[in-house]
C-alpha positions in Angstrom: -125.1 120.1 98.2 -121.4 119.9 99.0 -120.4 121.7 102.2 -116.9 123.3 102.2 -114.6 123.8 105.1 -114.0 127.3 106.2 -112.4 129.2 109.1 -114.6 132.2 109.4 -118.0 131.6 111.1 -118.5 134.3 113.7 -122.2 134.7 113.1 -122.8 131.0 113.5 -120.8 130.8 116.7 -122.6 133.9 118.1 -126.0 132.3 117.3 -125.5 128.7 118.4 -129.1 128.5 119.4 -130.1 128.6 115.8 -128.7 125.1 115.1 -129.3 122.4 117.6 -129.2 118.6 117.3 -132.5 117.2 115.9 -133.2 113.5 115.4 -135.9 114.5 113.0 -133.9 117.2 111.2 -133.9 115.3 107.9 -137.4 116.5 107.3 -137.6 119.6 109.6 -137.7 122.0 106.6 -140.5 120.3 104.8 -143.2 121.9 106.9 -143.2 125.0 109.2 -142.8 124.2 112.9 -146.0 124.3 114.9 -146.1 126.0 118.3 -146.9 123.7 121.2 -150.5 124.1 122.5 -149.4 124.3 126.1 -145.7 125.3 126.1 -145.5 125.4 129.9 -146.6 121.8 130.1 -144.1 120.8 127.4 -141.3 122.6 129.2 -142.2 120.9 132.5 -142.2 117.6 130.7 -138.8 118.2 129.1 -137.3 119.1 132.5 -138.8 116.0 134.2 -137.6 113.7 131.4 -134.1 115.2 131.5 -134.0 114.7 135.3 -134.4 111.0 134.7 -131.5 110.6 132.2 -128.8 110.2 134.9 -130.2 108.7 138.2 -130.1 105.1 136.8 -126.3 105.7 136.2 -125.2 107.8 139.2 -127.3 105.9 141.8 -125.4 102.7 141.5 -121.9 104.0 142.4 -122.6 104.9 146.0 -123.9 101.4 146.8 -121.7 99.5 144.4 -119.7 98.0 147.3 -122.9 96.7 148.9 -124.3 95.4 145.7 -121.0 93.6 144.9 -120.8 92.1 148.3 -124.4 91.0 148.3 -124.2 89.4 144.9 -120.6 88.1 145.2 -119.3 90.2 142.3 -115.6 90.6 141.7 -114.2 94.1 140.9 -114.1 93.1 137.2 -117.8 92.2 137.2 -118.6 95.4 139.2 -116.7 97.2 136.4 -118.8 95.5 133.8 -121.9 96.6 135.8 -120.8 100.2 135.5 -119.8 99.7 131.9 -122.9 98.1 130.6 -125.3 101.0 130.7 -122.8 103.4 129.2 -122.1 100.9 126.4 -125.8 100.8 125.7 -125.9 104.6 125.5 -123.7 104.3 122.4 -125.2 101.1 120.9 -128.8 102.3 121.0 -128.3 106.0 120.3 -128.5 105.4 116.5 -131.9 103.8 117.0 -133.4 107.1 118.1 -133.8 108.8 114.6 -135.2 105.6 113.2 -137.9 105.4 115.9 -138.6 109.1 115.7 -139.3 109.0 112.0 -141.5 105.9 112.4 -143.6 106.9 115.3 -142.8 110.6 116.2 -140.4 111.8 118.9 -143.1 112.4 121.5 -144.5 108.9 121.4 -141.0 107.4 121.4 -140.1 109.4 124.5 -143.2 108.1 126.3 -142.5 104.5 125.3 -138.9 104.6 126.2 -139.7 106.2 129.6 -141.7 103.0 130.3 -138.7 100.8 129.3 -136.5 102.9 131.6 -138.9 102.4 134.5 -138.9 98.7 133.7 -135.1 98.6 133.7 -135.0 100.3 137.1 -137.4 97.8 138.6 -135.7 94.9 137.0 -132.3 96.1 138.4 -133.8 95.7 141.9 -135.2 92.3 141.3 -134.0 88.8 140.3 -130.5 89.1 141.9 -127.4 89.4 139.8 -129.3 88.6 136.6 -131.8 91.4 137.2 -129.0 93.9 138.0 -127.3 93.3 134.7 -130.4 93.1 132.6 -131.9 96.1 134.3 -128.8 98.1 133.8 -128.7 97.1 130.1 -132.4 98.2 129.6 -131.9 101.4 131.5 -128.8 102.4 129.5 -130.5 101.6 126.2 -133.5 103.7 127.2 -131.3 106.7 128.2 -129.4 106.4 125.0 -132.5 106.8 122.9 -134.1 109.6 124.8 -130.9 111.5 125.1 -130.8 111.9 121.3 -134.4 113.0 121.0 -134.9 115.7 123.6 -132.6 118.4 122.1 -134.4 118.1 118.8 -137.8 118.6 120.5 -136.4 121.7 122.1 -135.1 123.0 118.8 -138.4 122.3 117.0 -140.8 123.7 119.5 -138.8 126.5 121.1 -136.7 127.8 118.2 -136.2 131.3 119.6 -135.4 130.1 123.1 -133.5 127.0 122.1 -130.1 128.0 123.4 -131.5 129.0 126.8 -133.7 125.9 127.1 -130.9 123.6 126.0 -128.9 125.0 129.0 -131.9 124.3 131.2 -132.0 120.7 129.8 -128.3 120.2 130.5 -128.8 121.6 134.0 -131.6 119.1 134.6 -129.4 116.3 133.5 -126.7 117.3 136.0 -129.3 117.9 138.8 -130.8 114.5 138.3 -127.3 112.9 138.5 -126.5 114.9 141.7 -129.7 114.1 143.5 -129.4 110.4 142.8 -125.7 110.3 143.8 -126.4 112.0 147.1 -129.8 110.4 148.1 -129.3 106.7 147.2 -127.4 105.8 150.3 -129.8 107.6 152.7 -132.7 106.0 150.9 -131.0 102.6 151.2 -130.6 103.2 155.0 -134.2 104.4 155.3 -135.4 101.1 153.7 -133.7 99.0 156.2 -130.2 98.9 154.5 -131.8 97.4 151.3 -129.8 98.5 148.3 -132.5 97.0 146.1 -135.2 99.4 147.4 -132.7 102.3 147.4 -132.0 101.8 143.7 -135.6 100.9 142.9 -136.8 104.2 144.3 -135.7 106.0 141.1 -138.7 104.4 139.3 -140.9 107.0 141.0 -139.5 110.1 139.1 -139.6 108.1 135.9 -143.3 107.3 136.4 -144.0 111.0 137.2 -142.3 112.1 134.0 -144.4 109.6 132.0 -147.6 111.1 133.6 -146.6 114.7 132.7 -145.4 113.7 129.2 -148.5 111.8 128.3 -150.3 114.9 126.7 -147.3 115.4 124.4 -147.5 111.9 123.1 -151.3 112.3 122.4 -150.8 115.5 120.3 -147.4 114.5 118.9 -146.3 115.5 115.4 -146.5 112.0 114.2 -144.1 110.0 112.0 -142.0 111.5 109.2 -140.3 110.6 106.0 -136.6 111.1 105.4 -136.0 114.1 103.1 -132.2 114.3 103.2 -129.3 111.9 103.3 -125.8 113.0 104.5 -122.9 111.3 102.8 -119.2 111.2 103.6 -119.4 111.8 107.3 -117.8 108.5 108.4 -114.8 109.3 106.1 -114.3 112.8 107.4 -111.3 113.4 109.7 -112.9 116.3 111.6 -116.1 114.2 112.3 -113.9 111.5 113.9 -112.0 114.1 116.0 -115.4 115.4 117.3 -116.5 111.8 117.9 -113.4 110.8 119.7 -113.3 113.9 121.9 -116.9 113.2 122.8 -116.1 109.6 123.7 -112.9 110.2 125.7 -114.3 113.0 127.8 -117.4 110.9 128.4 -115.2 108.0 129.5 -113.8 110.2 132.3 -117.3 111.3 133.2 -118.6 107.8 133.5 -115.6 106.6 135.5 -116.5 109.3 138.0 -120.2 108.2 138.0 -119.3 104.6 138.3 -116.2 104.6 140.6 -115.5 107.8 142.4 -117.5 106.9 145.5 -115.7 103.5 145.7 -112.3 105.3 145.3 -113.3 107.7 148.1 -114.5 104.9 150.3 -111.2 103.2 149.8 -109.6 106.4 151.0 -111.6 106.3 154.3 -114.9 108.0 153.6 -118.2 106.5 154.5 -120.6 105.5 151.7 -122.8 108.5 152.6 -119.9 110.9 152.6 -118.6 109.5 149.3 -122.1 109.9 147.7 -122.3 113.4 148.9 -118.9 114.3 147.4 -120.0 112.9 144.0 -123.3 114.8 144.3 -121.6 118.1 145.2 -119.2 117.7 142.3 -122.0 117.1 139.8 -124.0 120.1 141.1 -121.0 122.3 140.4 -121.3 121.2 136.8 -124.4 123.3 136.5 -122.2 126.4 136.5 -119.6 125.4 133.9 -122.0 123.6 131.6 -123.8 126.9 131.1 -120.7 129.1 130.9 -118.4 127.0 128.8 -120.4 127.1 125.5 -120.8 130.9 125.7 -117.1 131.4 126.6 -116.0 129.0 123.8 -117.6 131.1 121.1 -115.9 134.4 122.2 -112.6 133.6 120.5 -111.7 132.5 117.0 -112.1 128.8 117.9 -112.7 126.4 120.8 -109.2 125.0 121.4 -108.2 127.2 124.3 -111.4 126.4 126.2 -111.0 122.7 125.5 -107.5 122.7 126.9 -108.6 124.6 130.0 -111.6 122.4 130.6 -109.6 119.1 130.3 -106.7 120.3 132.4 -109.2 121.4 135.1 -110.9 117.9 134.9 -107.6 116.1 135.3 -106.5 118.3 138.2 -109.8 117.4 140.0 -109.4 113.7 139.2 -105.8 113.5 140.5 -106.7 115.6 143.5 -109.5 113.3 144.5 -107.2 110.3 144.0 -103.9 111.4 145.5 -104.2 114.7 147.4 -104.7 114.8 151.2 -108.3 114.0 152.1 -108.6 117.2 154.1 -108.8 119.1 150.8 -111.2 116.7 149.1 -114.2 119.0 148.7 -112.0 121.6 147.0 -110.8 119.0 144.4 -114.4 117.8 144.0 -115.4 121.4 143.0 -112.5 121.6 140.6 -113.5 118.3 139.1 -117.1 119.4 138.7 -116.2 122.6 137.0 -113.9 120.8 134.5 -116.4 118.0 133.7 -119.4 120.3 133.3 -117.3 122.3 130.7 -116.0 119.3 128.8 -119.4 117.8 128.4 -121.0 121.1 127.3 -118.1 121.7 124.9 -118.6 118.2 123.3 -122.2 119.0 122.5 -121.3 122.5 121.3 -118.7 121.1 118.9 -121.3 118.9 117.2 -123.2 122.1 116.4 -120.3 124.3 115.4 -118.7 121.8 113.2 -121.9 121.2 111.3 -123.0 123.4 108.4 -126.8 122.8 108.8 -129.3 120.9 110.9 -129.1 117.8 108.6 -125.4 117.5 109.2 -125.8 118.2 112.9 -128.3 115.4 113.3 -126.1 112.8 111.6 -122.9 114.0 113.3 -124.8 113.8 116.7 -125.8 110.2 116.0 -122.2 109.3 115.0 -120.6 111.2 118.0 -123.0 109.7 120.5 -123.2 106.2 119.1 -119.4 105.7 118.7 -118.4 108.0 121.5 -120.5 106.4 124.2 -119.5 103.0 123.1 -115.8 104.1 123.5 -116.7 105.8 126.8 -117.9 102.5 128.3 -114.4 101.1 128.1 -113.2 103.5 130.8 -115.3 102.2 133.8 -114.4 98.6 132.7 -110.7 99.4 132.6 -110.9 100.9 136.1 -112.5 97.7 137.4 -109.9 95.5 135.8 -107.0 97.6 137.1 -108.4 97.6 140.6 -108.9 93.8 140.4 -105.3 93.3 139.3 -103.6 95.7 141.7 -106.0 95.4 144.7 -105.9 99.2 145.1 -106.7 102.5 143.4 -103.3 104.2 142.9 -102.8 102.7 139.4 -106.1 104.2 138.2 -104.3 107.5 137.8 -102.6 106.1 134.6 -106.1 105.6 133.1 -107.0 109.2 133.9 -103.7 110.4 132.3 -104.0 108.3 129.1 -107.7 109.1 128.5 -107.3 112.8 129.3 -104.3 113.1 127.0 -106.2 111.4 124.2 -109.2 113.8 124.8 -106.8 116.8 124.6 -105.3 115.6 121.3 -108.6 115.0 119.6 -110.1 118.0 121.2 -107.5 120.3 119.7 -108.4 118.9 116.3 -112.1 119.2 116.8 -111.8 122.7 118.3 -110.6 124.3 115.0 -113.1 126.6 113.3 -113.9 124.3 110.4 -116.9 122.4 109.1 -117.0 118.7 108.3 -116.9 118.0 104.5 -120.0 116.1 103.6 -122.7 116.0 101.0 -126.3 116.5 101.9 -128.7 115.3 99.2 -132.4 115.2 98.9 -134.0 111.7 98.6 
């Protein structure tokens, strides 16, 4: 059926929880959803899995200087090290729906948790080769799981999906914050061994596997595709959503990858820099819950997008240029801005889609292309730092990426639907 663009969707915006991203949405309407046998165990498993989707990314930044010095990496290679896992988020995200339809989401999540654990172990082994290969495997694993979890929430908790998606997002931020703040103390505890400090994060991954195992045993199984969405890659609005997702994510992964190094360059110790990043990420818990709700109170999301991006840029420039005495205040501002921009990016995928089939395909496009684009940000920071020998010029990257996110966000924030055709196959 052809989906037309329209400006009046107050009911949909007030009930965002009714339409969430689902990697198996192509067949979700073929059979009624089955209630999970032990919902508390499934909920615990979802939270533990979500907690593991950022530590492999945020744990590297606080010890990046030690890793680079130990392995003899230039700033450009260090930039590649921060870029590689983010690039894999984009490149491997489209694989998630394929695997889910072949094996079932629950079994795929269990298997990919294993590859995530292997990536974390490999990153702490085999020297420079292991660091890069492990980062690649960890990023690929996170890219696949990140597409699957929201769909499981939607399918098994349809009436509480909005609330539990907020819990899922909070778990993501909490995992990132804990890893950012604890990696340096762990490294010091293990005799100043960055390899053991980074390798510690295999423990929560193994715990998540243990708790998730019952879900894989009683999984819903494989599925057949029932609908095909056509025209998405030619739709202007779909590209605006995708580019907003990618550009705001680029700023987020610059922070994950480089903020501690920037702060160390400004005179902080590695422990202090890691704690600042951790505190900023914790603050995201507040705005990631509030922004989607606030964004649906008006006629569209443009005002909220502008406020969130301007707040993010203020925090970035404050951390980079403002007096160090006010650093914690700027870190809080940064966290509020970035929690809102990320939550809005996910919200836009839902609001710009007319049904779950379109949402699943738009999600795959936005995450696949968006995260691939986002990976260029950390790499650019490493290159600029290598060329200039300092951090001051990085502000230009913040400005260009932030301005681009504003431009595409204003387009994506309009109360429209993507024009696509969803046909049964």
